[in-house]
PDB file of N, CA, C and O in Angstrom:
ATOM      1  N   MET A   1      90.743 129.585 136.424  1.00  0.00           N
ATOM      2  CA  MET A   1      91.209 130.089 136.035  1.00  0.00           C
ATOM      3  C   MET A   1      91.020 131.842 136.548  1.00  0.00           C
ATOM      4  O   MET A   1      90.307 132.279 137.451  1.00  0.00           O
ATOM      5  N   ASN A   2      91.992 132.644 135.550  1.00  0.00           N
ATOM      6  CA  ASN A   2      92.378 133.780 135.932  1.00  0.00           C
ATOM      7  C   ASN A   2      91.015 135.032 134.702  1.00  0.00           C
ATOM      8  O   ASN A   2      91.001 135.119 133.475  1.00  0.00           O
ATOM      9  N   GLU A   3      89.938 135.887 135.925  1.00  0.00           N
ATOM     10  CA  GLU A   3      89.534 135.737 134.671  1.00  0.00           C
ATOM     11  C   GLU A   3      90.080 136.926 134.491  1.00  0.00           C
ATOM     12  O   GLU A   3      89.966 136.904 133.266  1.00  0.00           O
ATOM     13  N   LYS A   4      90.715 138.225 134.758  1.00  0.00           N
ATOM     14  CA  LYS A   4      91.359 139.145 134.422  1.00  0.00           C
ATOM     15  C   LYS A   4      92.708 139.112 133.433  1.00  0.00           C
ATOM     16  O   LYS A   4      93.820 138.640 133.670  1.00  0.00           O
ATOM     17  N   THR A   5      92.218 139.765 132.273  1.00  0.00           N
ATOM     18  CA  THR A   5      93.664 139.620 131.429  1.00  0.00           C
ATOM     19  C   THR A   5      94.244 140.623 131.847  1.00  0.00           C
ATOM     20  O   THR A   5      93.653 141.682 132.059  1.00  0.00           O
ATOM     21  N   TRP A   6      96.136 140.356 132.127  1.00  0.00           N
ATOM     22  CA  TRP A   6      96.914 141.383 132.605  1.00  0.00           C
ATOM     23  C   TRP A   6      97.704 141.587 131.336  1.00  0.00           C
ATOM     24  O   TRP A   6      97.602 140.766 130.424  1.00  0.00           O
ATOM     25  N   ASP A   7      98.483 142.638 131.235  1.00  0.00           N
ATOM     26  CA  ASP A   7      99.613 142.928 130.223  1.00  0.00           C
ATOM     27  C   ASP A   7     100.719 142.995 131.021  1.00  0.00           C
ATOM     28  O   ASP A   7     100.741 143.220 132.231  1.00  0.00           O
ATOM     29  N   ASN A   8     101.866 142.738 130.099  1.00  0.00           N
ATOM     30  CA  ASN A   8     102.801 142.790 130.650  1.00  0.00           C
ATOM     31  C   ASN A   8     103.694 143.861 131.153  1.00  0.00           C
ATOM     32  O   ASN A   8     104.908 143.680 131.053  1.00  0.00           O
ATOM     33  N   ASN A   9     103.303 144.808 131.610  1.00  0.00           N
ATOM     34  CA  ASN A   9     103.750 146.180 132.441  1.00  0.00           C
ATOM     35  C   ASN A   9     103.040 146.078 133.830  1.00  0.00           C
ATOM     36  O   ASN A   9     103.120 146.847 134.788  1.00  0.00           O
ATOM     37  N   SER A  10     102.349 144.967 133.688  1.00  0.00           N
ATOM     38  CA  SER A  10     101.483 144.501 134.816  1.00  0.00           C
ATOM     39  C   SER A  10     102.013 144.205 135.488  1.00  0.00           C
ATOM     40  O   SER A  10     102.398 144.752 136.521  1.00  0.00           O
ATOM     41  N   ILE A  11     102.194 143.149 135.037  1.00  0.00           N
ATOM     42  CA  ILE A  11     103.083 141.608 135.366  1.00  0.00           C
ATOM     43  C   ILE A  11     104.257 142.018 136.003  1.00  0.00           C
ATOM     44  O   ILE A  11     104.396 142.116 137.222  1.00  0.00           O
ATOM     45  N   TYR A  12     105.671 142.417 134.568  1.00  0.00           N
ATOM     46  CA  TYR A  12     106.757 143.391 135.305  1.00  0.00           C
ATOM     47  C   TYR A  12     106.758 144.454 136.814  1.00  0.00           C
ATOM     48  O   TYR A  12     107.786 144.624 137.470  1.00  0.00           O
ATOM     49  N   GLU A  13     105.775 144.919 137.078  1.00  0.00           N
ATOM     50  CA  GLU A  13     105.921 145.707 137.954  1.00  0.00           C
ATOM     51  C   GLU A  13     105.541 145.190 139.335  1.00  0.00           C
ATOM     52  O   GLU A  13     105.893 145.822 140.332  1.00  0.00           O
ATOM     53  N   ILE A  14     104.776 143.970 139.440  1.00  0.00           N
ATOM     54  CA  ILE A  14     104.563 142.858 140.663  1.00  0.00           C
ATOM     55  C   ILE A  14     106.009 142.606 140.312  1.00  0.00           C
ATOM     56  O   ILE A  14     106.676 143.157 141.187  1.00  0.00           O
ATOM     57  N   ILE A  15     106.661 142.123 139.579  1.00  0.00           N
ATOM     58  CA  ILE A  15     107.702 141.554 139.221  1.00  0.00           C
ATOM     59  C   ILE A  15     108.704 142.462 139.840  1.00  0.00           C
ATOM     60  O   ILE A  15     109.103 141.926 140.874  1.00  0.00           O
ATOM     61  N   GLN A  16     108.919 142.892 139.767  1.00  0.00           N
ATOM     62  CA  GLN A  16     109.546 144.334 139.932  1.00  0.00           C
ATOM     63  C   GLN A  16     110.065 143.672 141.912  1.00  0.00           C
ATOM     64  O   GLN A  16     110.899 142.989 142.506  1.00  0.00           O
ATOM     65  N   HIS A  17     108.603 144.675 142.178  1.00  0.00           N
ATOM     66  CA  HIS A  17     108.245 145.030 143.792  1.00  0.00           C
ATOM     67  C   HIS A  17     108.313 143.801 144.197  1.00  0.00           C
ATOM     68  O   HIS A  17     108.205 143.945 145.415  1.00  0.00           O
ATOM     69  N   GLN A  18     108.411 142.779 144.019  1.00  0.00           N
ATOM     70  CA  GLN A  18     108.213 141.469 144.805  1.00  0.00           C
ATOM     71  C   GLN A  18     110.086 141.355 144.912  1.00  0.00           C
ATOM     72  O   GLN A  18     110.773 141.338 145.933  1.00  0.00           O
ATOM     73  N   ILE A  19     110.438 141.305 143.755  1.00  0.00           N
ATOM     74  CA  ILE A  19     112.179 141.236 143.872  1.00  0.00           C
ATOM     75  C   ILE A  19     112.742 142.282 144.845  1.00  0.00           C
ATOM     76  O   ILE A  19     113.921 142.195 145.188  1.00  0.00           O
ATOM     77  N   ILE A  20     111.910 143.323 145.332  1.00  0.00           N
ATOM     78  CA  ILE A  20     112.865 144.178 145.842  1.00  0.00           C
ATOM     79  C   ILE A  20     112.354 143.945 147.690  1.00  0.00           C
ATOM     80  O   ILE A  20     113.178 143.964 148.604  1.00  0.00           O
ATOM     81  N   ILE A  21     110.969 143.756 147.871  1.00  0.00           N
ATOM     82  CA  ILE A  21     110.797 142.494 148.986  1.00  0.00           C
ATOM     83  C   ILE A  21     111.723 141.479 149.595  1.00  0.00           C
ATOM     84  O   ILE A  21     112.004 141.289 150.778  1.00  0.00           O
ATOM     85  N   GLN A  22     112.245 140.701 148.194  1.00  0.00           N
ATOM     86  CA  GLN A  22     112.341 139.957 148.570  1.00  0.00           C
ATOM     87  C   GLN A  22     114.429 140.193 148.988  1.00  0.00           C
ATOM     88  O   GLN A  22     115.090 139.479 149.742  1.00  0.00           O
ATOM     89  N   LEU A  23     114.993 141.577 148.061  1.00  0.00           N
ATOM     90  CA  LEU A  23     116.516 141.537 148.489  1.00  0.00           C
ATOM     91  C   LEU A  23     116.232 142.159 149.272  1.00  0.00           C
ATOM     92  O   LEU A  23     117.265 141.935 149.902  1.00  0.00           O
ATOM     93  N   LYS A  24     115.501 143.093 150.149  1.00  0.00           N
ATOM     94  CA  LYS A  24     115.344 144.117 150.969  1.00  0.00           C
ATOM     95  C   LYS A  24     116.580 145.036 151.181  1.00  0.00           C
ATOM     96  O   LYS A  24     117.340 145.449 152.057  1.00  0.00           O
ATOM     97  N   GLU A  25     116.262 145.123 149.543  1.00  0.00           N
ATOM     98  CA  GLU A  25     116.798 147.041 149.094  1.00  0.00           C
ATOM     99  C   GLU A  25     116.273 147.289 147.587  1.00  0.00           C
ATOM    100  O   GLU A  25     115.983 146.519 146.671  1.00  0.00           O
ATOM    101  N   GLU A  26     116.276 148.704 147.722  1.00  0.00           N
ATOM    102  CA  GLU A  26     116.544 149.070 146.372  1.00  0.00           C
ATOM    103  C   GLU A  26     117.590 148.543 145.376  1.00  0.00           C
ATOM    104  O   GLU A  26     118.792 148.545 145.641  1.00  0.00           O
ATOM    105  N   ILE A  27     117.032 148.049 144.111  1.00  0.00           N
ATOM    106  CA  ILE A  27     117.876 148.200 142.864  1.00  0.00           C
ATOM    107  C   ILE A  27     117.315 148.250 141.817  1.00  0.00           C
ATOM    108  O   ILE A  27     116.107 148.036 141.715  1.00  0.00           O
ATOM    109  N   GLU A  28     118.059 148.535 140.859  1.00  0.00           N
ATOM    110  CA  GLU A  28     117.616 148.778 139.671  1.00  0.00           C
ATOM    111  C   GLU A  28     117.276 147.066 139.271  1.00  0.00           C
ATOM    112  O   GLU A  28     117.926 146.057 139.541  1.00  0.00           O
ATOM    113  N   ILE A  29     116.100 147.225 138.589  1.00  0.00           N
ATOM    114  CA  ILE A  29     115.786 146.091 137.700  1.00  0.00           C
ATOM    115  C   ILE A  29     115.974 146.229 136.223  1.00  0.00           C
ATOM    116  O   ILE A  29     115.922 147.269 135.566  1.00  0.00           O
ATOM    117  N   SER A  30     116.216 144.940 135.785  1.00  0.00           N
ATOM    118  CA  SER A  30     116.105 145.326 134.269  1.00  0.00           C
ATOM    119  C   SER A  30     115.786 143.808 133.861  1.00  0.00           C
ATOM    120  O   SER A  30     116.315 142.963 134.584  1.00  0.00           O
ATOM    121  N   PRO A  31     114.882 143.284 132.654  1.00  0.00           N
ATOM    122  CA  PRO A  31     114.338 142.074 132.047  1.00  0.00           C
ATOM    123  C   PRO A  31     116.233 141.462 131.658  1.00  0.00           C
ATOM    124  O   PRO A  31     116.574 141.268 130.491  1.00  0.00           O
ATOM    125  N   GLU A  32     116.825 141.335 132.370  1.00  0.00           N
ATOM    126  CA  GLU A  32     118.244 140.775 131.906  1.00  0.00           C
ATOM    127  C   GLU A  32     118.641 140.224 132.648  1.00  0.00           C
ATOM    128  O   GLU A  32     119.333 139.207 132.596  1.00  0.00           O
ATOM    129  N   LEU A  33     118.135 141.016 133.799  1.00  0.00           N
ATOM    130  CA  LEU A  33     119.069 140.243 135.424  1.00  0.00           C
ATOM    131  C   LEU A  33     118.928 138.918 135.173  1.00  0.00           C
ATOM    132  O   LEU A  33     118.359 138.335 134.250  1.00  0.00           O
ATOM    133  N   ARG A  34     119.458 138.563 136.014  1.00  0.00           N
ATOM    134  CA  ARG A  34     119.730 136.508 136.060  1.00  0.00           C
ATOM    135  C   ARG A  34     119.614 136.642 137.388  1.00  0.00           C
ATOM    136  O   ARG A  34     120.177 137.445 138.132  1.00  0.00           O
ATOM    137  N   ILE A  35     118.671 135.608 137.685  1.00  0.00           N
ATOM    138  CA  ILE A  35     118.251 135.008 138.665  1.00  0.00           C
ATOM    139  C   ILE A  35     118.860 134.726 139.791  1.00  0.00           C
ATOM    140  O   ILE A  35     118.754 135.204 140.921  1.00  0.00           O
ATOM    141  N   LYS A  36     119.722 133.621 139.205  1.00  0.00           N
ATOM    142  CA  LYS A  36     121.181 133.247 140.286  1.00  0.00           C
ATOM    143  C   LYS A  36     122.257 134.117 140.533  1.00  0.00           C
ATOM    144  O   LYS A  36     122.471 134.436 141.702  1.00  0.00           O
ATOM    145  N   GLU A  37     122.923 134.527 139.694  1.00  0.00           N
ATOM    146  CA  GLU A  37     124.315 135.028 139.521  1.00  0.00           C
ATOM    147  C   GLU A  37     123.629 136.801 139.727  1.00  0.00           C
ATOM    148  O   GLU A  37     123.957 137.383 140.761  1.00  0.00           O
ATOM    149  N   ASP A  38     122.641 137.602 138.639  1.00  0.00           N
ATOM    150  CA  ASP A  38     122.964 139.058 139.122  1.00  0.00           C
ATOM    151  C   ASP A  38     121.690 139.079 140.459  1.00  0.00           C
ATOM    152  O   ASP A  38     121.867 139.978 141.282  1.00  0.00           O
ATOM    153  N   LEU A  39     120.679 138.323 140.657  1.00  0.00           N
ATOM    154  CA  LEU A  39     120.213 138.858 141.964  1.00  0.00           C
ATOM    155  C   LEU A  39     120.462 138.372 143.596  1.00  0.00           C
ATOM    156  O   LEU A  39     120.297 138.832 144.726  1.00  0.00           O
ATOM    157  N   GLY A  40     121.256 136.440 142.575  1.00  0.00           N
ATOM    158  CA  GLY A  40     121.515 135.994 143.980  1.00  0.00           C
ATOM    159  C   GLY A  40     120.439 135.017 144.962  1.00  0.00           C
ATOM    160  O   GLY A  40     120.715 134.677 146.112  1.00  0.00           O
ATOM    161  N   PHE A  41     119.431 134.729 144.390  1.00  0.00           N
ATOM    162  CA  PHE A  41     118.478 133.711 144.770  1.00  0.00           C
ATOM    163  C   PHE A  41     119.032 132.132 144.898  1.00  0.00           C
ATOM    164  O   PHE A  41     119.476 131.389 144.023  1.00  0.00           O
ATOM    165  N   SER A  42     118.923 132.014 145.676  1.00  0.00           N
ATOM    166  CA  SER A  42     119.121 130.015 145.013  1.00  0.00           C
ATOM    167  C   SER A  42     117.686 129.437 144.889  1.00  0.00           C
ATOM    168  O   SER A  42     116.537 129.840 145.073  1.00  0.00           O
ATOM    169  N   SER A  43     118.222 128.452 144.543  1.00  0.00           N
ATOM    170  CA  SER A  43     116.967 127.496 143.643  1.00  0.00           C
ATOM    171  C   SER A  43     115.366 127.869 145.249  1.00  0.00           C
ATOM    172  O   SER A  43     114.176 128.011 144.967  1.00  0.00           O
ATOM    173  N   LEU A  44     115.817 127.909 146.392  1.00  0.00           N
ATOM    174  CA  LEU A  44     114.735 128.000 147.191  1.00  0.00           C
ATOM    175  C   LEU A  44     113.876 129.277 147.468  1.00  0.00           C
ATOM    176  O   LEU A  44     112.702 129.353 147.832  1.00  0.00           O
ATOM    177  N   GLN A  45     115.035 130.523 147.122  1.00  0.00           N
ATOM    178  CA  GLN A  45     114.488 131.204 147.232  1.00  0.00           C
ATOM    179  C   GLN A  45     113.866 131.460 146.121  1.00  0.00           C
ATOM    180  O   GLN A  45     112.687 131.778 146.271  1.00  0.00           O
ATOM    181  N   LEU A  46     114.263 131.428 145.048  1.00  0.00           N
ATOM    182  CA  LEU A  46     113.286 130.938 143.754  1.00  0.00           C
ATOM    183  C   LEU A  46     111.987 130.650 144.250  1.00  0.00           C
ATOM    184  O   LEU A  46     111.084 131.301 143.725  1.00  0.00           O
ATOM    185  N   VAL A  47     111.761 130.071 144.875  1.00  0.00           N
ATOM    186  CA  VAL A  47     110.461 129.121 145.174  1.00  0.00           C
ATOM    187  C   VAL A  47     109.437 130.010 145.970  1.00  0.00           C
ATOM    188  O   VAL A  47     108.209 129.944 146.006  1.00  0.00           O
ATOM    189  N   PHE A  48     109.896 130.455 146.298  1.00  0.00           N
ATOM    190  CA  PHE A  48     109.441 131.182 147.616  1.00  0.00           C
ATOM    191  C   PHE A  48     109.059 132.554 146.498  1.00  0.00           C
ATOM    192  O   PHE A  48     107.855 132.456 146.259  1.00  0.00           O
ATOM    193  N   PHE A  49     109.484 133.433 145.955  1.00  0.00           N
ATOM    194  CA  PHE A  49     108.928 134.568 145.212  1.00  0.00           C
ATOM    195  C   PHE A  49     108.664 133.844 144.414  1.00  0.00           C
ATOM    196  O   PHE A  49     108.549 134.667 143.506  1.00  0.00           O
ATOM    197  N   LEU A  50     108.473 132.992 143.994  1.00  0.00           N
ATOM    198  CA  LEU A  50     107.843 132.669 142.748  1.00  0.00           C
ATOM    199  C   LEU A  50     106.082 132.383 143.205  1.00  0.00           C
ATOM    200  O   LEU A  50     105.068 132.737 142.602  1.00  0.00           O
ATOM    201  N   SER A  51     106.266 131.427 144.802  1.00  0.00           N
ATOM    202  CA  SER A  51     104.992 131.693 145.237  1.00  0.00           C
ATOM    203  C   SER A  51     103.884 132.938 145.377  1.00  0.00           C
ATOM    204  O   SER A  51     102.727 133.052 144.972  1.00  0.00           O
ATOM    205  N   GLU A  52     104.956 134.004 146.298  1.00  0.00           N
ATOM    206  CA  GLU A  52     104.388 135.023 146.179  1.00  0.00           C
ATOM    207  C   GLU A  52     104.084 135.703 144.808  1.00  0.00           C
ATOM    208  O   GLU A  52     102.950 136.183 144.829  1.00  0.00           O
ATOM    209  N   ILE A  53     104.438 135.811 144.158  1.00  0.00           N
ATOM    210  CA  ILE A  53     104.056 136.485 142.931  1.00  0.00           C
ATOM    211  C   ILE A  53     102.804 135.575 142.584  1.00  0.00           C
ATOM    212  O   ILE A  53     101.795 136.147 142.172  1.00  0.00           O
ATOM    213  N   THR A  54     102.803 134.095 142.734  1.00  0.00           N
ATOM    214  CA  THR A  54     101.586 133.282 141.958  1.00  0.00           C
ATOM    215  C   THR A  54     100.400 134.204 142.648  1.00  0.00           C
ATOM    216  O   THR A  54      99.740 135.023 142.009  1.00  0.00           O
ATOM    217  N   LYS A  55     100.196 133.861 144.450  1.00  0.00           N
ATOM    218  CA  LYS A  55      99.949 134.385 145.229  1.00  0.00           C
ATOM    219  C   LYS A  55      98.771 135.632 144.605  1.00  0.00           C
ATOM    220  O   LYS A  55      97.542 135.702 144.606  1.00  0.00           O
ATOM    221  N   LYS A  56      99.766 136.427 144.152  1.00  0.00           N
ATOM    222  CA  LYS A  56      99.189 138.205 143.521  1.00  0.00           C
ATOM    223  C   LYS A  56      98.322 137.677 142.778  1.00  0.00           C
ATOM    224  O   LYS A  56      97.106 137.867 142.816  1.00  0.00           O
ATOM    225  N   LEU A  57      99.028 136.866 141.944  1.00  0.00           N
ATOM    226  CA  LEU A  57      98.052 136.697 140.235  1.00  0.00           C
ATOM    227  C   LEU A  57      97.190 136.521 140.298  1.00  0.00           C
ATOM    228  O   LEU A  57      96.362 137.245 139.746  1.00  0.00           O
ATOM    229  N   ASN A  58      96.705 134.983 141.323  1.00  0.00           N
ATOM    230  CA  ASN A  58      95.636 134.793 141.850  1.00  0.00           C
ATOM    231  C   ASN A  58      95.652 133.100 141.081  1.00  0.00           C
ATOM    232  O   ASN A  58      94.716 132.314 140.927  1.00  0.00           O
ATOM    233  N   LEU A  59      96.917 132.990 140.758  1.00  0.00           N
ATOM    234  CA  LEU A  59      97.962 131.849 140.261  1.00  0.00           C
ATOM    235  C   LEU A  59      97.885 130.880 141.288  1.00  0.00           C
ATOM    236  O   LEU A  59      97.501 131.106 142.436  1.00  0.00           O
ATOM    237  N   ASN A  60      98.555 128.959 140.492  1.00  0.00           N
ATOM    238  CA  ASN A  60      98.859 128.548 142.125  1.00  0.00           C
ATOM    239  C   ASN A  60     100.054 128.097 141.205  1.00  0.00           C
ATOM    240  O   ASN A  60     100.012 128.010 139.978  1.00  0.00           O
ATOM    241  N   ILE A  61     101.317 127.777 142.168  1.00  0.00           N
ATOM    242  CA  ILE A  61     102.691 127.595 141.785  1.00  0.00           C
ATOM    243  C   ILE A  61     102.546 125.872 141.080  1.00  0.00           C
ATOM    244  O   ILE A  61     103.314 125.364 140.264  1.00  0.00           O
ATOM    245  N   PHE A  62     101.484 125.331 141.621  1.00  0.00           N
ATOM    246  CA  PHE A  62     101.527 123.604 141.453  1.00  0.00           C
ATOM    247  C   PHE A  62     101.370 123.050 139.986  1.00  0.00           C
ATOM    248  O   PHE A  62     101.513 121.941 139.471  1.00  0.00           O
ATOM    249  N   ASP A  63     100.764 125.189 139.222  1.00  0.00           N
ATOM    250  CA  ASP A  63      99.828 124.829 137.903  1.00  0.00           C
ATOM    251  C   ASP A  63     101.230 124.769 136.934  1.00  0.00           C
ATOM    252  O   ASP A  63     101.116 124.439 135.753  1.00  0.00           O
ATOM    253  N   PHE A  64     102.879 125.194 137.653  1.00  0.00           N
ATOM    254  CA  PHE A  64     103.767 125.207 136.721  1.00  0.00           C
ATOM    255  C   PHE A  64     104.365 124.092 136.734  1.00  0.00           C
ATOM    256  O   PHE A  64     104.681 123.559 137.798  1.00  0.00           O
ATOM    257  N   PHE A  65     104.688 123.414 135.242  1.00  0.00           N
ATOM    258  CA  PHE A  65     105.512 121.871 134.923  1.00  0.00           C
ATOM    259  C   PHE A  65     106.567 122.188 135.587  1.00  0.00           C
ATOM    260  O   PHE A  65     106.519 123.339 136.020  1.00  0.00           O
ATOM    261  N   ASP A  66     107.714 121.484 135.892  1.00  0.00           N
ATOM    262  CA  ASP A  66     109.789 121.605 136.678  1.00  0.00           C
ATOM    263  C   ASP A  66     110.053 122.089 135.486  1.00  0.00           C
ATOM    264  O   ASP A  66     110.911 122.968 135.401  1.00  0.00           O
ATOM    265  N   TYR A  67     109.383 121.628 134.325  1.00  0.00           N
ATOM    266  CA  TYR A  67     110.989 122.252 132.901  1.00  0.00           C
ATOM    267  C   TYR A  67     109.849 123.352 133.021  1.00  0.00           C
ATOM    268  O   TYR A  67     109.474 123.441 131.851  1.00  0.00           O
ATOM    269  N   GLU A  68     109.224 124.076 133.626  1.00  0.00           N
ATOM    270  CA  GLU A  68     108.827 125.138 132.940  1.00  0.00           C
ATOM    271  C   GLU A  68     110.237 126.258 133.922  1.00  0.00           C
ATOM    272  O   GLU A  68     111.019 127.032 133.370  1.00  0.00           O
ATOM    273  N   LEU A  69     110.144 125.954 135.499  1.00  0.00           N
ATOM    274  CA  LEU A  69     110.622 126.406 136.305  1.00  0.00           C
ATOM    275  C   LEU A  69     112.339 126.214 136.658  1.00  0.00           C
ATOM    276  O   LEU A  69     113.147 126.713 137.442  1.00  0.00           O
ATOM    277  N   LEU A  70     112.342 125.347 135.751  1.00  0.00           N
ATOM    278  CA  LEU A  70     113.693 124.879 135.748  1.00  0.00           C
ATOM    279  C   LEU A  70     114.655 125.587 134.759  1.00  0.00           C
ATOM    280  O   LEU A  70     115.864 125.479 134.964  1.00  0.00           O
ATOM    281  N   ASN A  71     114.060 126.535 133.359  1.00  0.00           N
ATOM    282  CA  ASN A  71     114.196 127.007 132.351  1.00  0.00           C
ATOM    283  C   ASN A  71     114.413 127.908 132.400  1.00  0.00           C
ATOM    284  O   ASN A  71     115.127 128.460 131.563  1.00  0.00           O
ATOM    285  N   LEU A  72     113.472 128.970 134.244  1.00  0.00           N
ATOM    286  CA  LEU A  72     113.546 129.990 133.980  1.00  0.00           C
ATOM    287  C   LEU A  72     115.591 131.004 134.464  1.00  0.00           C
ATOM    288  O   LEU A  72     116.298 131.068 135.470  1.00  0.00           O
ATOM    289  N   LYS A  73     115.660 131.439 133.307  1.00  0.00           N
ATOM    290  CA  LYS A  73     117.085 132.034 133.893  1.00  0.00           C
ATOM    291  C   LYS A  73     116.971 133.665 134.094  1.00  0.00           C
ATOM    292  O   LYS A  73     117.971 134.010 134.723  1.00  0.00           O
ATOM    293  N   CYS A  74     116.481 134.330 133.922  1.00  0.00           N
ATOM    294  CA  CYS A  74     116.462 135.823 133.933  1.00  0.00           C
ATOM    295  C   CYS A  74     114.569 135.612 133.994  1.00  0.00           C
ATOM    296  O   CYS A  74     113.708 134.744 133.850  1.00  0.00           O
ATOM    297  N   VAL A  75     114.811 137.899 134.489  1.00  0.00           N
ATOM    298  CA  VAL A  75     114.089 138.334 135.284  1.00  0.00           C
ATOM    299  C   VAL A  75     112.626 138.235 133.655  1.00  0.00           C
ATOM    300  O   VAL A  75     111.420 138.176 133.895  1.00  0.00           O
ATOM    301  N   ALA A  76     113.133 138.244 132.390  1.00  0.00           N
ATOM    302  CA  ALA A  76     112.515 138.241 131.078  1.00  0.00           C
ATOM    303  C   ALA A  76     111.573 136.955 130.995  1.00  0.00           C
ATOM    304  O   ALA A  76     110.518 136.791 130.381  1.00  0.00           O
ATOM    305  N   ASP A  77     112.321 136.078 131.837  1.00  0.00           N
ATOM    306  CA  ASP A  77     111.952 134.576 131.030  1.00  0.00           C
ATOM    307  C   ASP A  77     110.381 134.117 132.602  1.00  0.00           C
ATOM    308  O   ASP A  77     109.518 133.240 132.627  1.00  0.00           O
ATOM    309  N   ILE A  78     110.689 135.081 133.468  1.00  0.00           N
ATOM    310  CA  ILE A  78     109.565 134.795 134.688  1.00  0.00           C
ATOM    311  C   ILE A  78     108.768 136.028 133.761  1.00  0.00           C
ATOM    312  O   ILE A  78     107.753 135.504 133.301  1.00  0.00           O
ATOM    313  N   LEU A  79     108.822 136.874 133.505  1.00  0.00           N
ATOM    314  CA  LEU A  79     107.738 137.747 132.756  1.00  0.00           C
ATOM    315  C   LEU A  79     106.688 137.544 131.281  1.00  0.00           C
ATOM    316  O   LEU A  79     105.717 138.080 130.746  1.00  0.00           O
ATOM    317  N   ALA A  80     107.684 136.329 131.069  1.00  0.00           N
ATOM    318  CA  ALA A  80     107.401 135.751 129.714  1.00  0.00           C
ATOM    319  C   ALA A  80     105.909 134.458 130.248  1.00  0.00           C
ATOM    320  O   ALA A  80     104.786 134.196 129.817  1.00  0.00           O
ATOM    321  N   LEU A  81     106.819 133.967 131.420  1.00  0.00           N
ATOM    322  CA  LEU A  81     106.101 132.291 131.531  1.00  0.00           C
ATOM    323  C   LEU A  81     105.129 132.545 132.330  1.00  0.00           C
ATOM    324  O   LEU A  81     104.327 131.646 132.584  1.00  0.00           O
ATOM    325  N   LEU A  82     104.933 134.327 133.121  1.00  0.00           N
ATOM    326  CA  LEU A  82     104.022 134.298 133.920  1.00  0.00           C
ATOM    327  C   LEU A  82     102.535 134.878 132.417  1.00  0.00           C
ATOM    328  O   LEU A  82     101.421 134.354 132.409  1.00  0.00           O
ATOM    329  N   SER A  83     102.862 135.714 131.626  1.00  0.00           N
ATOM    330  CA  SER A  83     101.872 136.679 131.315  1.00  0.00           C
ATOM    331  C   SER A  83     101.718 135.681 130.244  1.00  0.00           C
ATOM    332  O   SER A  83     100.809 136.038 129.494  1.00  0.00           O
ATOM    333  N   LYS A  84     102.424 134.216 129.767  1.00  0.00           N
ATOM    334  CA  LYS A  84     101.511 132.874 128.978  1.00  0.00           C
ATOM    335  C   LYS A  84     100.319 132.514 130.478  1.00  0.00           C
ATOM    336  O   LYS A  84      99.122 132.794 130.411  1.00  0.00           O
ATOM    337  N   LYS A  85     100.761 132.073 131.331  1.00  0.00           N
ATOM    338  CA  LYS A  85      99.873 131.405 132.331  1.00  0.00           C
ATOM    339  C   LYS A  85      99.154 132.467 132.429  1.00  0.00           C
ATOM    340  O   LYS A  85      98.231 131.724 132.762  1.00  0.00           O
ATOM    341  N   LEU A  86      98.596 133.686 132.465  1.00  0.00           N
ATOM    342  CA  LEU A  86      97.829 134.517 132.802  1.00  0.00           C
ATOM    343  C   LEU A  86      97.338 135.090 131.745  1.00  0.00           C
ATOM    344  O   LEU A  86      96.490 135.951 131.977  1.00  0.00           O
ATOM    345  N   ASN A  87      97.701 134.810 130.231  1.00  0.00           N
ATOM    346  CA  ASN A  87      96.605 135.003 129.218  1.00  0.00           C
ATOM    347  C   ASN A  87      96.450 134.080 128.746  1.00  0.00           C
ATOM    348  O   ASN A  87      95.592 134.339 127.902  1.00  0.00           O
ATOM    349  N   ASN A  88      96.734 132.871 128.656  1.00  0.00           N
ATOM    350  CA  ASN A  88      96.438 130.962 127.995  1.00  0.00           C
ATOM    351  C   ASN A  88      95.889 130.399 128.887  1.00  0.00           C
ATOM    352  O   ASN A  88      94.796 129.884 128.654  1.00  0.00           O
ATOM    353  N   GLY A  89      96.416 130.320 130.087  1.00  0.00           N
ATOM    354  CA  GLY A  89      96.244 129.433 130.556  1.00  0.00           C
ATOM    355  C   GLY A  89      97.123 128.091 130.577  1.00  0.00           C
ATOM    356  O   GLY A  89      96.938 127.048 131.203  1.00  0.00           O
ATOM    357  N   ASN A  90      97.892 128.371 129.904  1.00  0.00           N
ATOM    358  CA  ASN A  90      98.814 126.765 129.232  1.00  0.00           C
ATOM    359  C   ASN A  90     100.259 126.669 129.741  1.00  0.00           C
ATOM    360  O   ASN A  90     100.968 125.720 129.408  1.00  0.00           O
TER     361      ASN A  90
END
């Protein structure tokens, strides 16, 4: 379990940074950006993206349920899920 309490701003900055790394370009990132439609992430790219973020946050990608990952539609969904996992452990 994660000892540190993460605030949404810190988590969001990590998400933004990782999106820029993955896309290899500077873009304006907002919570409303859709993962597949706006960012162009395939399912495989999303898994890689999440595995990189979870490493940085000291989480394990295998601690996520399939339905949680399948319900991710936009950046705000990623933020909400990571915040929940980090601060509640559920």
